[in-house]
Kinemage of the C-alpha trace (Angstrom):
@kinemage 1
@onewidth
@group {chain A} dominant
@subgroup {mainchain}
@vectorlist {calphas} color= white
{ca met a 1} P -34.003 -10.671 71.462
{ca asn a 2} L -34.312 -14.177 72.842
{ca lys a 3} L -36.339 -16.877 71.048
{ca lys a 4} L -39.497 -16.175 73.032
{ca glu a 5} L -39.350 -12.491 72.091
{ca leu a 6} L -38.539 -13.351 68.472
{ca arg a 7} L -41.559 -15.692 68.297
{ca lys a 8} L -43.864 -12.962 69.550
{ca tyr a 9} L -42.341 -10.467 67.110
{ca ala a 10} L -42.722 -12.873 64.162
{ca ile a 11} L -46.315 -13.816 64.976
{ca asn a 12} L -47.319 -10.158 65.149
{ca leu a 13} L -45.360 -9.095 62.049
{ca arg a 14} L -46.615 -11.808 59.739
{ca lys a 15} L -50.218 -10.665 60.231
{ca asn a 16} L -49.286 -7.885 57.805
{ca leu a 17} L -47.113 -9.895 55.422
{ca tyr a 18} L -48.126 -11.288 52.050
{ca tyr a 19} L -46.334 -13.447 49.547
{ca asp a 20} L -46.436 -14.160 45.846
{ca lys a 21} L -48.397 -17.430 45.687
{ca asn a 22} L -47.497 -18.075 42.050
{ca gln a 23} L -43.792 -17.724 42.779
{ca leu a 24} L -44.107 -19.989 45.818
{ca glu a 25} L -45.832 -22.658 43.737
{ca lys a 26} L -43.097 -22.485 41.095
{ca asp a 27} L -40.317 -22.660 43.703
{ca val a 28} L -41.902 -25.600 45.524
{ca leu a 29} L -42.547 -27.568 42.323
{ca asp a 30} L -38.956 -26.960 41.158
{ca ile a 31} L -37.693 -28.485 44.406
{ca ile a 32} L -40.092 -31.441 44.266
{ca gly a 33} L -39.191 -32.415 40.706
{ca asp a 34} L -40.141 -36.064 40.228
{ca lys a 35} L -40.362 -36.881 43.941
{ca lys a 36} L -43.697 -38.272 45.164
{ca asn a 37} L -43.862 -38.544 49.002
{ca ile a 38} L -43.991 -34.952 50.148
{ca ala a 39} L -44.461 -33.917 53.781
{ca ile a 40} L -46.254 -30.624 54.312
{ca tyr a 41} L -48.263 -29.083 57.144
{ca tyr a 42} L -51.772 -27.758 57.567
{ca pro a 43} L -51.207 -23.992 57.840
{ca leu a 44} L -52.236 -21.878 60.787
{ca glu a 45} L -53.599 -18.399 60.232
{ca phe a 46} L -50.963 -16.177 58.549
{ca glu a 47} L -48.739 -19.199 57.893
{ca ile a 48} L -47.479 -19.899 54.382
{ca asp a 49} L -49.910 -22.276 52.699
{ca leu a 50} L -48.728 -25.282 50.674
{ca leu a 51} L -52.150 -26.902 50.283
{ca phe a 52} L -52.075 -26.034 46.570
{ca leu a 53} L -50.022 -29.242 46.258
{ca lys a 54} L -53.260 -31.220 46.611
{ca lys a 55} L -54.004 -30.535 42.939
{ca tyr a 56} L -50.867 -32.399 41.824
{ca asp a 57} L -50.242 -36.130 41.588
{ca leu a 58} L -48.320 -36.359 44.854
{ca asn a 59} L -48.514 -38.426 47.999
{ca leu a 60} L -48.905 -35.796 50.682
{ca cys a 61} L -47.916 -36.541 54.261
{ca phe a 62} L -49.234 -34.501 57.179
{ca pro a 63} L -47.947 -34.353 60.761
{ca lys a 64} L -49.786 -35.376 63.895
{ca thr a 65} L -48.564 -34.882 67.436
{ca asp a 66} L -48.424 -37.898 69.698
{ca gly a 67} L -47.403 -36.893 73.191
{ca thr a 68} L -44.057 -35.200 72.644
{ca asn a 69} L -43.480 -36.784 69.232
{ca leu a 70} L -44.482 -36.048 65.676
{ca lys a 71} L -45.721 -38.704 63.254
{ca phe a 72} L -46.568 -38.310 59.577
{ca phe a 73} L -49.534 -39.844 57.798
{ca leu a 74} L -49.671 -40.476 54.069
{ca asn a 75} L -52.659 -39.276 52.024
{ca pro a 76} L -55.090 -38.490 54.823
{ca thr a 77} L -58.588 -37.399 53.797
{ca gln a 78} L -59.951 -36.245 57.158
{ca phe a 79} L -58.557 -33.775 59.661
{ca lys a 80} L -59.534 -32.467 63.076
{ca lys a 81} L -58.078 -29.849 65.385
{ca gly a 82} L -55.429 -31.358 67.583
{ca asn a 83} L -52.950 -29.815 69.958
{ca phe a 84} L -52.391 -26.091 69.502
{ca asn a 85} L -55.474 -25.823 67.194
{ca val a 86} L -53.544 -27.345 64.283
{ca leu a 87} L -55.516 -29.521 61.895
{ca glu a 88} L -54.121 -33.049 62.134
{ca pro a 89} L -54.937 -36.180 60.134
{ca ile a 90} L -57.352 -38.705 61.608
{ca asp a 91} L -56.836 -41.229 58.821
{ca gly a 92} L -54.123 -42.079 56.311
{ca thr a 93} L -51.187 -44.451 56.573
{ca leu a 94} L -48.366 -43.923 59.055
{ca ile a 95} L -45.190 -43.304 57.059
{ca ser a 96} L -41.568 -43.651 58.113
{ca ser a 97} L -39.194 -40.724 57.665
{ca asn a 98} L -37.179 -43.035 55.379
{ca asp a 99} L -40.098 -42.997 52.939
{ca ile a 100} L -40.533 -39.211 52.837
{ca asp a 101} L -38.741 -37.712 49.834
{ca ile a 102} L -38.967 -34.048 50.882
{ca met a 103} L -40.322 -32.359 53.990
{ca phe a 104} L -41.445 -28.743 53.880
{ca val a 105} L -41.057 -27.399 57.404
{ca pro a 106} L -42.977 -24.381 58.701
{ca ala a 107} L -40.974 -21.649 60.378
{ca leu a 108} L -41.627 -18.371 62.091
{ca ile a 109} L -38.033 -17.268 61.528
{ca ile a 110} L -35.049 -18.745 59.676
{ca asn a 111} L -31.450 -17.565 59.982
{ca glu a 112} L -28.675 -17.480 57.385
{ca arg a 113} L -27.302 -20.794 58.708
{ca asn a 114} L -30.612 -22.548 57.879
{ca tyr a 115} L -31.850 -22.941 61.443
{ca arg a 116} L -35.466 -22.182 62.241
{ca ile a 117} L -37.558 -20.911 65.066
{ca gly a 118} L -40.926 -22.597 65.316
{ca tyr a 119} L -43.501 -22.341 68.043
{ca gly a 120} L -41.150 -23.625 70.722
{ca lys a 121} L -42.424 -27.111 71.448
{ca gly a 122} L -39.579 -28.884 69.609
{ca tyr a 123} L -41.705 -31.378 67.657
{ca tyr a 124} L -39.902 -30.940 64.332
{ca asp a 125} L -36.439 -30.820 65.905
{ca arg a 126} L -37.072 -34.072 67.800
{ca tyr a 127} L -38.461 -35.739 64.670
{ca leu a 128} L -35.634 -34.586 62.413
{ca lys a 129} L -32.830 -35.288 64.881
{ca asn a 130} L -32.488 -38.932 63.786
{ca thr a 131} L -33.565 -38.773 60.155
{ca asn a 132} L -31.971 -38.057 56.816
{ca val a 133} L -35.076 -36.632 55.173
{ca lys a 134} L -34.445 -33.652 52.904
{ca thr a 135} L -35.895 -30.594 54.637
{ca ile a 136} L -36.898 -27.249 53.176
{ca gly a 137} L -37.892 -24.455 55.528
{ca ile a 138} L -40.680 -22.118 54.451
{ca cys a 139} L -40.559 -18.564 55.784
{ca tyr a 140} L -41.439 -14.983 54.912
{ca lys a 141} L -38.431 -13.091 53.562
{ca asp a 142} L -39.097 -10.371 56.147
{ca leu a 143} L -38.561 -12.981 58.879
{ca tyr a 144} L -35.167 -14.139 57.626
{ca leu a 145} L -33.403 -12.833 60.742
{ca asp a 146} L -30.286 -13.571 62.687
{ca phe a 147} L -30.479 -15.466 65.966
{ca leu a 148} L -28.264 -17.950 67.743
{ca glu a 149} L -29.419 -21.511 67.332
{ca glu a 150} L -29.394 -23.807 70.335
{ca glu a 151} L -28.000 -27.294 70.878
{ca asn a 152} L -31.278 -29.103 70.089
{ca asp a 153} L -32.023 -27.125 66.919
{ca val a 154} L -31.760 -29.083 63.667
{ca lys a 155} L -30.351 -27.467 60.541
{ca leu a 156} L -32.588 -27.386 57.477
{ca gly a 157} L -31.403 -28.681 54.122
{ca gly a 158} L -32.667 -25.617 52.272
{ca val a 159} L -34.951 -22.625 52.497
{ca ile a 160} L -37.683 -20.923 50.492
{ca leu a 161} L -38.115 -17.288 51.439
{ca cys a 162} L -41.487 -15.940 50.371
{ca lys a 163} L -41.655 -12.312 49.405
{ca gln a 164} L -44.338 -9.929 48.211
């Protein structure tokens, strides 16, 4: 299957997938350790949810699209639907990638070489192309599939595979 077909497959499959939220929380907190500036995302329907991190003493950074680019805002308190019906921050402080300790990256599919398939707009790949931020992909174990990455795809630093 090509990436477009894989995206469609993943979106349909994950409607019936569940994950162990307690295990996810443990895995995420183990990775965070004593780090403070943590980039996460506002989840779409059927996407793995990291919003439980709000209950911890962390500086959470959320992405916002700006044309073809992605920017992250530190500790926003208000969100509104932006492009693609994703909740994006409307306040908070713009933060440089140099100041993000760990970025949890959403993924529809991740392969064994730590490359991801997202929704196909390339926002994360463009953002990560020129940064050294530590990235952790978040994906359902059932969507850990093989595919050939492309030239513009950026390799993740690590992966959490969520299983039932």
